[in-house]
Structure formats: C-alpha cells, structure tokens
C-alpha positions as CSV (number, residue, x, y, z in Angstrom):
1,X,0.0,0.0,0.0
2,X,2.8,2.4,1.0
3,X,4.7,1.9,-2.3
4,X,1.5,2.3,-4.3
5,X,0.9,5.7,-2.7
6,X,4.4,6.8,-3.4
7,X,4.1,5.6,-7.0
8,X,0.7,7.5,-7.4
9,X,2.2,10.7,-6.0
10,X,5.2,10.5,-8.4
11,X,2.9,9.8,-11.3
12,X,0.9,12.9,-10.3
13,X,4.0,15.0,-10.1
14,X,5.2,13.6,-13.5
15,X,1.8,14.4,-15.1
16,X,1.9,17.9,-13.6
17,X,5.4,18.6,-14.8
18,X,4.6,17.4,-18.3
19,X,1.4,19.5,-18.5
20,X,3.2,22.5,-17.2
21,X,6.0,22.1,-19.8
22,X,3.6,21.6,-22.6
23,X,1.5,24.7,-21.5
24,X,4.7,26.8,-21.5
25,X,5.8,25.6,-24.9
26,X,8.8,23.8,-23.4
27,X,8.1,20.4,-24.9
28,X,11.8,19.9,-25.7
29,X,12.3,19.2,-22.0
30,X,9.9,16.3,-22.0
31,X,12.2,13.6,-23.6
32,X,14.8,14.1,-20.9
33,X,12.2,14.0,-18.1
34,X,10.7,10.9,-19.7
35,X,14.1,9.2,-19.9
36,X,14.7,9.9,-16.2
37,X,11.3,8.6,-15.3
38,X,11.8,5.4,-17.3
39,X,15.1,4.8,-15.5
40,X,13.5,5.3,-12.0
41,X,10.3,3.3,-12.3
42,X,11.9,-0.2,-12.7
43,X,14.3,0.6,-9.9
44,X,11.3,1.5,-7.7
45,X,9.5,-1.8,-8.7
46,X,12.6,-3.9,-7.8
47,X,13.1,-2.1,-4.5
48,X,9.4,-2.6,-3.6
49,X,9.6,-6.3,-4.4
50,X,12.8,-6.7,-2.4
51,X,11.1,-5.1,0.6
52,X,8.2,-7.5,0.3
53,X,10.6,-10.5,0.3
54,X,12.5,-9.2,3.4
55,X,9.4,-9.8,5.5
56,X,9.5,-13.5,4.6
57,X,13.3,-13.9,4.7
58,X,13.1,-17.2,6.5
59,X,11.6,-19.0,3.5
60,X,13.9,-20.5,0.8
61,X,11.9,-18.9,-2.0
62,X,12.4,-15.4,-0.4
63,X,16.1,-16.0,0.1
64,X,16.5,-17.0,-3.5
65,X,14.4,-14.1,-4.7
66,X,16.4,-11.7,-2.4
67,X,19.7,-12.8,-4.0
68,X,18.2,-12.3,-7.5
69,X,16.7,-8.9,-6.6
70,X,20.0,-7.8,-5.0
71,X,21.8,-8.6,-8.3
72,X,19.1,-6.8,-10.2
73,X,19.3,-3.7,-8.0
74,X,23.0,-3.6,-8.2
75,X,22.8,-3.6,-12.0
76,X,20.0,-1.0,-11.9
77,X,22.0,1.1,-9.5
78,X,24.9,1.2,-11.8
79,X,22.7,2.1,-14.8
80,X,20.9,4.8,-12.7
81,X,24.3,6.2,-11.6
82,X,25.3,6.6,-15.3
83,X,21.9,7.9,-16.6
84,X,21.4,10.3,-13.8
85,X,25.0,11.6,-13.5
86,X,25.3,10.8,-9.8
87,X,28.9,12.1,-9.6
88,X,27.9,14.2,-6.6
89,X,26.9,11.1,-4.7
90,X,29.7,8.8,-5.8
91,X,30.5,7.9,-2.3
92,X,27.0,6.8,-1.5
93,X,26.8,4.8,-4.7
94,X,30.0,3.0,-4.0
95,X,29.0,2.3,-0.4
96,X,25.7,0.9,-1.4
97,X,27.2,-1.4,-4.0
98,X,29.7,-2.6,-1.4
99,X,27.0,-3.2,1.2
100,X,24.8,-5.0,-1.4
101,X,27.7,-7.2,-2.4
102,X,28.4,-8.1,1.3
103,X,24.7,-9.0,2.1
104,X,25.4,-12.7,2.2
105,X,27.6,-12.3,5.3
106,X,26.8,-14.5,8.3
107,X,24.3,-13.4,10.9
108,X,20.9,-14.0,12.3
109,X,17.8,-13.5,10.2
110,X,16.8,-10.5,12.3
111,X,20.2,-8.9,11.7
112,X,20.0,-9.6,8.0
113,X,16.5,-8.1,7.9
114,X,17.8,-5.0,9.7
115,X,20.7,-4.6,7.3
116,X,18.5,-5.1,4.3
117,X,16.0,-2.5,5.6
118,X,18.8,0.0,6.1
119,X,20.2,-0.6,2.6
120,X,16.7,-0.3,1.0
121,X,16.1,2.9,2.9
122,X,19.3,4.4,1.6
123,X,18.4,3.1,-1.9
124,X,15.0,4.8,-1.6
125,X,16.7,8.0,-0.6
126,X,19.0,7.8,-3.6
127,X,16.1,7.2,-6.0
128,X,14.1,10.1,-4.6
129,X,17.1,12.3,-4.9
130,X,17.4,11.4,-8.6
131,X,13.7,12.0,-9.2
132,X,13.7,15.3,-7.3
133,X,16.7,16.5,-9.3
134,X,15.1,15.6,-12.5
135,X,11.8,17.4,-11.6
136,X,13.7,20.4,-10.3
137,X,15.7,20.7,-13.5
138,X,12.5,20.8,-15.6
139,X,10.6,23.0,-13.1
140,X,13.5,25.6,-13.1
141,X,13.5,25.6,-16.9
142,X,9.9,26.5,-17.1
143,X,9.6,28.7,-14.0
144,X,8.5,32.2,-14.6
145,X,8.0,34.9,-12.0
146,X,4.6,36.3,-11.2
147,X,4.1,39.9,-12.3
148,X,4.3,42.6,-9.7
149,X,1.0,43.8,-8.5
150,X,0.7,47.5,-7.8
151,X,-0.6,48.2,-4.3
152,X,-3.0,51.2,-4.1
C-alpha cells in the first residue's frame, strides 16, 4: 500500500510537470524528463519487491528471490548512476554497492533483515534524490516569476 501511494504521488508529479512544460511551450524538456522517469520506475519496482521479500526472509523462496533482486538492484543502481549523473553522490553509490555485495555475510535472520531495511532505505533516498533533481531541472527551466501587482 505504501509503495503504491508513493508511485501514485510520483505519477501525479510527473503528469503535472509534463502538463506545465507543454503549456509553457517547453516540450523539448519532456524527452529528458521521460528518460529519467523510465530509469527510475523499474528501480522502484525492484526495490518494492525486495522489501516484500524481506518480510518472509526465512523461506527459501524469499532467500532466492532476495539474492536475485539484489543482483538486479546492483545492476540498476549502476545504470541509474550513469543515466542520472550521480557524480555528486559517488561515495553513497560505491558504499551501497559494497553493502549489497556483502549482504550474504553471516548473521541471524533478524540482523540480516535490519541490514536489508537500512540498505533499502538508503536506496529509496537515492532514487528520490534522482527524481527530485530531474523534476527540479524541468521546473526551473519553465519557471517564470509572477508579475508585480501595484498596491494602491
């Protein structure tokens, strides 16, 4: 439910930004915005699926799915890093990749769940940073100041 609300909110923002750009005649900005959106959506889906499997970590199916999803997230994180020019967050990107690679380390199921939740929280933060930066870039390009109103 939580992830669906987030997705719905992002879709609303995406629609608003697109409408705003079209109304302002700035349609040349839309392909870049769409490309960014298309890079972020699959990442969000994978992250949501991973979080669902963390809850049932004790089952073999979930453990197998988690390993597969971690590989997928690692690949998507690398692609997102390139497509979103995350050079300003290089240290976070490298740290997350290292932590993802180390996820099979020994420990109890509860410790592993806690580590996975911390990592997925950081991954969520990274994805929202990317999306925010993308939206901000378009919004700043089409922003115009309101006219001054004379006060009598």
